[in-house]
N, CA and C of each residue as an Amber inpcrd file, in Angstrom:
protein
   189
   0.8460000  -1.1840000   0.0000000   0.0000000   0.0000000   0.0000000
   0.8840000   1.2370000   0.0000000   0.5110000   2.1860000  -0.8360000
   1.1720000   3.4900000  -0.8600000   0.1490000   4.5450000  -0.4620000
   0.6250000   5.5950000   0.1660000  -0.2710000   6.6460000   0.6390000
   0.2430000   7.9960000   0.1540000  -0.6930000   8.8680000  -0.1910000
  -0.3500000  10.2140000  -0.6570000  -1.1970000  11.2410000   0.0810000
  -0.6380000  12.4300000   0.2050000  -1.3640000  13.5510000   0.7970000
  -1.4320000  14.6680000  -0.2370000  -2.6170000  15.1670000  -0.4600000
  -2.8120000  16.3120000  -1.3510000  -2.5440000  17.5700000  -0.5290000
  -1.3850000  18.1660000  -0.7490000  -0.9900000  19.3350000   0.0490000
  -1.9030000  20.5360000  -0.1800000  -2.6090000  20.5620000  -1.2960000
  -3.5260000  21.6780000  -1.5380000  -4.7820000  21.5670000  -0.6720000
  -5.0360000  20.3730000  -0.1330000  -6.1920000  20.1670000   0.7430000
  -5.8190000  20.1160000   2.2240000  -4.6110000  19.6550000   2.5260000
  -4.1820000  19.4560000   3.9130000  -4.1580000  20.7820000   4.6730000
  -4.7210000  20.7640000   5.8810000  -4.7010000  21.9390000   6.7580000
  -3.9700000  21.6630000   8.0660000  -3.3000000  20.5150000   8.1640000
  -2.4840000  20.2130000   9.3280000  -3.2530000  19.9030000  10.5950000
  -4.4390000  19.3230000  10.4800000  -5.2270000  18.9660000  11.6650000
  -4.5900000  17.8430000  12.4830000  -3.6890000  17.0830000  11.8860000
  -2.9180000  16.0110000  12.5300000  -3.7470000  14.7880000  12.9050000
  -4.9250000  14.6350000  12.3410000  -5.7130000  13.4230000  12.5890000
  -4.9660000  12.1980000  12.0720000  -4.2270000  12.3510000  10.9790000
  -3.4580000  11.2390000  10.4280000  -2.3510000  10.8180000  11.3950000
  -1.6980000  11.7900000  12.0040000  -0.6520000  11.4790000  12.9740000
  -1.2240000  10.7910000  14.2020000  -2.4410000  11.1590000  14.5920000
  -3.0980000  10.4770000  15.7050000  -3.3190000   9.0080000  15.3640000
  -3.5790000   8.7210000  14.0920000  -3.8110000   7.3430000  13.6640000
  -2.5090000   6.5470000  13.6080000  -1.4380000   7.1550000  13.1200000
  -0.1410000   6.4730000  13.0500000   1.0050000   7.4580000  12.8540000
   1.8290000   7.5930000  13.8520000   3.0140000   8.4510000  13.7620000
   4.1380000   7.7780000  12.9900000   3.9740000   6.5000000  12.6870000
   4.9800000   5.7810000  11.9010000   4.9020000   6.1960000  10.4310000
   3.7110000   6.5680000   9.9810000   3.4930000   6.8730000   8.5650000
   3.3750000   8.3730000   8.2980000   2.8180000   9.1320000   9.2390000
   2.5530000  10.5540000   9.0090000   3.2510000  11.4300000  10.0370000
   3.5780000  12.6510000   9.6030000   4.1730000  13.6420000  10.4930000
   3.7300000  15.0290000  10.0310000   3.2830000  15.8510000  10.9580000
   2.9880000  17.2480000  10.6500000   4.2480000  18.0430000  10.9930000
   4.7310000  18.7710000  10.0130000   5.9900000  19.5000000  10.1690000
   5.7550000  20.9890000  10.4090000   6.8410000  21.7190000  10.4890000
   6.7840000  23.1590000  10.7680000   5.9900000  23.9470000   9.7340000
   5.8070000  23.3690000   8.5380000   5.0090000  24.0570000   7.5210000
   3.5120000  23.8460000   7.7380000   3.1570000  23.1690000   8.8480000
   1.7700000  22.8810000   9.2250000   1.0520000  21.9760000   8.2260000
   1.8070000  21.1770000   7.4920000   1.2390000  20.1940000   6.5810000
   1.6840000  18.8040000   7.0010000   0.8530000  17.8330000   6.6970000
   1.2060000  16.4510000   6.9690000   2.1070000  15.9300000   5.8590000
   3.0630000  15.0930000   6.2480000   3.9900000  14.4860000   5.2970000
   4.0130000  12.9820000   5.5310000   4.1780000  12.2330000   4.4360000
   4.2770000  10.7780000   4.5070000   5.7340000  10.4240000   4.7670000
   5.9670000   9.5570000   5.7490000   7.3230000   9.2110000   6.1610000
   7.8580000   7.9430000   5.5170000   7.0180000   7.1710000   4.8400000
   7.4380000   5.8850000   4.2770000   7.0480000   5.7990000   2.8020000
   7.8320000   5.0580000   2.0290000   7.4840000   4.8320000   0.6210000
   6.3380000   3.8340000   0.5050000   6.4190000   2.7790000   1.3000000
   5.3870000   1.7420000   1.3150000   4.9400000   1.5550000   2.7580000
   3.6350000   1.5130000   2.9650000   3.0830000   1.3650000   4.3140000
   3.3610000  -0.0520000   4.8170000   3.9370000  -0.1890000   6.0100000
   4.1270000  -1.5220000   6.5760000   2.7700000  -2.2130000   6.7480000
   2.7080000  -3.5140000   6.4660000   1.4250000  -4.2280000   6.5610000
   0.7150000  -4.0430000   7.9010000   1.4630000  -3.9740000   8.9920000
   0.8260000  -3.8290000  10.3020000   0.3130000  -2.4110000  10.5640000
   0.5680000  -1.4780000   9.6500000   0.0690000  -0.1020000   9.7830000
  -1.0570000   0.2150000   8.8040000  -1.4080000  -0.7330000   7.9320000
  -2.4210000  -0.4710000   6.9060000  -3.7730000  -0.0870000   7.5040000
  -4.2040000  -0.7580000   8.5500000  -5.4910000  -0.4300000   9.1800000
  -5.4590000   0.9830000   9.7510000  -4.3310000   1.3810000  10.3160000
  -4.2030000   2.7340000  10.8620000  -4.2320000   3.7870000   9.7560000
  -3.6310000   3.4810000   8.6150000  -3.6610000   4.4120000   7.4850000
  -5.0920000   4.5640000   6.9710000  -5.8140000   3.4690000   6.8780000
  -7.2120000   3.5470000   6.4360000  -8.0500000   4.3580000   7.4190000
  -7.7360000   4.2550000   8.7040000  -8.4170000   5.0870000   9.7050000
  -8.0770000   6.5650000   9.4810000  -6.8290000   6.8440000   9.1410000
  -6.4250000   8.2210000   8.8460000  -7.1820000   8.7640000   7.6380000
  -7.3610000   7.9320000   6.6210000  -8.1240000   8.3460000   5.4350000
  -9.5440000   8.7280000   5.8430000 -10.1600000   7.9020000   6.6710000
 -11.5510000   8.1470000   7.0970000 -11.6850000   9.3760000   7.9860000
 -10.6840000   9.6640000   8.7930000 -10.8150000  10.7410000   9.7810000
 -10.2560000  12.0850000   9.3180000  -9.5930000  12.1140000   8.1760000
  -9.0550000  13.3880000   7.6780000 -10.2120000  14.3330000   7.3570000
 -10.2950000  15.4730000   8.0410000 -11.4250000  16.3810000   7.8260000
 -11.4480000  17.0270000   6.4450000 -10.3300000  17.0230000   5.7430000
 -10.2580000  17.6370000   4.4130000 -10.1780000  16.6020000   3.2910000
 -10.2550000  15.3150000   3.6300000 -10.1520000  14.2310000   2.6340000
  -8.8960000  14.3990000   1.7740000  -7.7890000  14.7130000   2.4350000
  -6.5350000  14.9880000   1.7370000  -5.6700000  13.7470000   1.5370000
  -6.0660000  12.6140000   2.1110000  -5.2470000  11.4060000   2.0720000
  -5.8590000  10.3990000   1.1120000  -5.0070000   9.8200000   0.2740000
  -5.4570000   8.7570000  -0.6250000  -4.4730000   7.5950000  -0.5600000
  -4.9570000   6.4060000  -0.8770000  -4.1140000   5.2110000  -0.8670000
  -4.2080000   4.4890000  -2.2050000  -3.1310000   3.7650000  -2.5170000
  -3.0600000   2.8970000  -3.6870000  -2.5200000   1.5550000  -3.2270000
  -2.9770000   0.4970000  -3.8820000  -2.4240000  -0.8330000  -3.5580000
  -1.1000000  -1.0510000  -4.2300000
């Protein structure tokens, strides 16, 4: 699984980081950034939770 963040939609609410700090990080620019090229299998459920809870629908995933 790969995950992307649309920076034009992200407002830095950090809901994704609440779901998994292994995959997401909000930086000084107040935007979320993806920390991994491929999501570890044991973090996939957390990434899907981040997709569901993002208030701006800025996160997308690909298999």
